[in-house]
C-alpha positions in Angstrom: 102.5 104.8 86.2 105.3 104.3 88.0 105.0 100.7 89.9 105.6 100.2 93.3 107.4 97.6 94.0 106.8 96.4 97.5 110.8 94.3 97.8 112.1 97.7 97.2 110.8 98.9 100.4 111.1 102.9 99.9 109.3 103.5 103.2 111.3 101.5 105.7 114.3 102.7 103.9 113.5 106.2 104.3 111.8 105.7 108.3 115.6 104.5 109.2 117.5 107.1 107.4 115.3 109.6 109.2 116.0 107.2 112.8 119.0 107.1 112.4 119.9 110.7 111.2 117.2 111.8 115.3 119.7 109.4 116.8 122.9 110.7 115.7 121.7 114.7 116.4 121.0 113.5 119.9 123.9 111.4 120.7 126.2 114.8 119.5 123.9 116.9 121.9 123.7 114.7 125.0 127.7 113.9 124.2 127.9 117.3 124.6 126.1 118.3 127.1 127.8 115.3 128.6 131.8 117.2 127.8 131.3 120.2 128.3 129.8 119.5 131.7 131.7 117.3 132.4 135.1 119.4 131.6 133.3 122.5 133.5 133.3 120.4 135.9 136.9 119.1 136.3 138.3 122.8 135.9 136.2 124.6 138.6 137.2 120.7 140.8 141.1 121.4 139.6 140.8 125.2 140.5 138.9 125.0 144.1 141.5 121.9 145.4 144.8 124.3 144.3 142.9 127.2 145.8 142.4 124.8 149.5 145.9 123.7 148.8 147.8 127.3 148.9 145.8 129.0 151.6 146.7 125.6 154.6 150.3 125.8 153.0 150.1 129.7 153.3 149.1 129.1 156.8 152.0 126.5 157.6 155.1 128.6 156.6 156.9 130.4 158.8 156.6 134.4 158.0 159.5 135.3 160.2 161.7 131.6 158.5 160.7 133.2 154.6 161.7 136.6 155.4 165.4 136.1 156.8 165.8 134.2 153.4 167.2 137.0 150.9 170.0 136.1 148.9 170.4 132.9 146.1 173.2 131.7 148.7 171.0 130.7 151.3 170.1 127.6 149.3 171.6 125.7 151.7 170.6 126.7 154.6 168.2 125.6 157.2 165.9 127.6 156.7 165.8 127.6 153.3 165.5 123.4 153.4 163.4 123.7 156.1 160.4 125.6 153.6 161.8 123.8 150.9 161.8 120.6 152.0 157.8 120.6 153.3 157.5 122.1 149.7 158.2 118.6 148.4 156.9 116.9 151.9 153.3 118.3 150.4 154.1 117.3 146.6 154.3 114.0 147.4 151.6 113.6 148.3 150.1 115.1 145.7 151.4 113.8 142.1 150.3 116.3 139.9 151.0 119.2 141.4 154.8 120.2 140.0 156.1 123.2 141.9 155.1 125.0 144.5 157.7 128.5 145.6 156.9 131.8 146.9 157.7 135.3 145.2 157.8 138.6 147.5 156.2 141.4 145.7 158.8 144.6 145.3 158.9 148.9 144.7 157.5 147.9 140.5 153.4 146.0 141.2 154.6 144.1 138.3 157.6 142.6 139.4 157.8 139.8 141.8 160.9 138.1 142.9 161.3 134.5 144.0 162.2 132.6 147.5 161.6 129.2 147.8 161.1 126.8 145.2 159.8 122.9 146.2 161.1 122.2 142.1 164.7 120.7 141.9 166.8 121.0 139.0 166.6 118.1 137.1 166.9 116.7 133.2 162.9 116.0 133.9 162.7 115.0 129.7 165.7 112.9 130.0 167.5 114.2 127.0 170.6 114.2 128.6 170.5 118.9 128.6 169.6 120.9 131.6 167.5 123.5 129.4 166.0 127.0 131.1 162.6 124.9 132.1 163.9 122.6 134.1 166.3 125.4 136.1 164.8 126.0 139.3 164.4 129.3 140.6 166.7 131.6 141.9 166.4 133.2 145.2 166.3 136.8 144.1 165.0 136.2 140.7 162.5 138.2 138.9 159.3 136.9 137.7 156.8 139.1 135.2 154.0 139.8 136.5 152.3 142.4 133.5 148.6 141.4 133.1 148.8 138.6 135.8 145.6 139.6 137.9 144.8 136.6 139.5 148.2 136.3 141.0 147.7 139.5 142.1 144.7 138.7 143.8 146.9 136.3 146.1 148.4 139.1 147.7 145.1 139.7 149.1 143.5 136.6 150.1 143.3 132.6 148.0 143.2 132.9 144.4 143.1 131.1 141.3 143.7 131.3 137.8 140.7 131.4 135.3 142.4 130.1 132.1 145.6 129.3 132.2 148.7 131.2 132.4 152.3 130.4 130.3 155.7 131.1 131.5 159.4 130.2 130.6 158.6 127.0 132.9 155.3 125.8 131.2 152.4 126.3 130.9 150.2 126.3 134.5 146.7 126.7 136.1 148.3 127.7 139.5 146.4 128.7 142.7 147.7 132.1 145.2 147.7 133.0 148.8 148.9 135.7 150.9 151.7 135.0 153.6 150.8 137.1 156.4 153.4 138.6 159.2 151.8 138.9 162.8 149.5 142.5 162.1 147.9 140.5 159.2 150.1 142.1 156.7 151.2 140.5 153.1 154.7 139.4 153.3 155.1 137.3 149.7 152.5 135.4 148.2 153.0 131.7 148.2 151.9 129.2 144.3 150.7 126.1 143.6 151.1 125.2 140.2 149.4 121.6 138.2 150.6 121.4 134.4 147.5 122.7 132.3 148.8 119.0 130.0 147.5 117.1 133.6 143.9 118.8 132.8 143.8 119.0 128.9 144.9 114.8 129.8 141.4 114.6 132.1 139.6 116.4 129.8 140.9 114.3 126.5 140.3 110.5 128.4 137.1 111.8 129.2 136.2 113.0 125.5 137.7 109.2 123.9 136.1 107.0 126.8 132.4 109.0 125.2 133.7 107.9 121.9 133.9 104.6 122.9 130.2 104.1 124.7 129.2 106.2 120.8 131.1 102.9 119.6 128.8 100.6 122.1 125.7 102.3 120.8 126.1 102.2 117.4 124.7 98.4 116.6 122.4 99.6 119.7 121.0 102.5 117.2 121.0 100.7 114.0 118.7 97.8 115.5 116.5 100.6 117.1 116.2 102.2 113.7 115.7 98.3 111.6 112.7 97.6 114.4 111.7 101.5 114.4 111.4 101.4 110.1 110.1 97.9 109.7 106.6 98.5 112.0 105.8 102.6 111.1 106.3 101.3 107.5 104.7 98.1 107.6 101.5 100.0 107.9 102.8 102.5 104.6 103.6 99.5 102.5 100.4 97.2 103.5 98.0 100.3 102.1 100.7 101.2 98.9 100.2 97.4 97.7 96.4 97.9 97.5 96.6 100.9 95.9 98.2 99.4 93.8 95.9 96.4 93.1 92.9 99.1 92.6 94.9 101.1 90.5 95.0 98.3 88.2 91.9 97.7 88.1 91.0 95.3 90.9 88.1 98.2 92.4 86.8 95.9 94.9 89.9 94.3 96.4 90.2 94.5 99.9 93.4 94.7 102.2 93.4 91.7 105.0 92.8 92.3 108.4 94.9 89.6 110.0 96.7 92.0 112.3 96.1 94.9 115.1 97.6 98.2 116.0 98.2 100.9 113.0 97.9 97.7 109.9 94.3 96.7 110.8 93.1 100.5 111.2 94.6 101.3 108.4 93.4 98.4 106.3 89.9 99.5 108.2 90.1 102.9 106.7 91.3 101.1 103.1 88.1 98.6 103.2 85.8 100.8 104.4 86.7 103.4 101.3 86.4 100.6 98.6 82.6 100.2 100.0 82.3 104.0 100.2 83.1 103.3 96.0 80.9 100.2 95.6 78.1 101.8 97.1 78.3 104.9 94.6 78.7 102.8 92.4 75.8 101.1 92.6 74.2 104.3 93.6 74.8 105.8 90.6 74.1 102.5 87.9 70.4 102.1 89.7 70.4 106.0 89.3 71.2 105.1 85.7 69.0 102.4 84.7 65.7 104.1 86.9 66.4 107.0 84.2 66.3 104.6 81.6 
């Protein structure tokens, strides 16, 4: 028969192992819930903000001034600079906005042309070279909107991208709104871009924060697991010790009842079992003596 080694604490180790596994599963579940709900909340907040900003800016753009801008040589004109400086003022107050621009519909529903952009042409990445992604769009420059249904919906009312979009300038999430004339007819589309990396960075920051919280909780989890393992396994260790003594021939061995709680219950049940064995043994002996 395998000997029970009380010092090995097999019950305690098993309870500790299962408790830690349970804690980790619960923690991962809570982390997933917090992260995905938090990330969704961030995304919805960005979308709502871009949609509102686009709508407010579009209402403040003079359609008549905008309609007079038709060629790239007007980029230094008073009308162009009036709209551009307004866009830049809004961008200065909202650092997360990378660009505000207008697009004019054409006879081709999948092609629009740029009119005014708040973004300047400059060396954004400081590599001493102006590449295509750092050049502000020219007046009349074509923009392919094939498949960009959220953008096209902006011609009818404020809208926002449901997912990130990519063009030669980068990867964005954008809000849109129509610029209307006095008759309520859409003459242009206003777009507000925020770099996708901004939102991704915020989501990553949330994930890192959760990881730091997990590291802080880990020692507490281990402490609680050890405490639970000791508390839960102690009655089993007491019972196992008693059963080992009985299995070695100490048939009248009884566990001391010196504590309260589960330990006392286990000890009492064990002692009651021993009493039953002794009574049965005495009864059998008396019956045997009587028959003789």
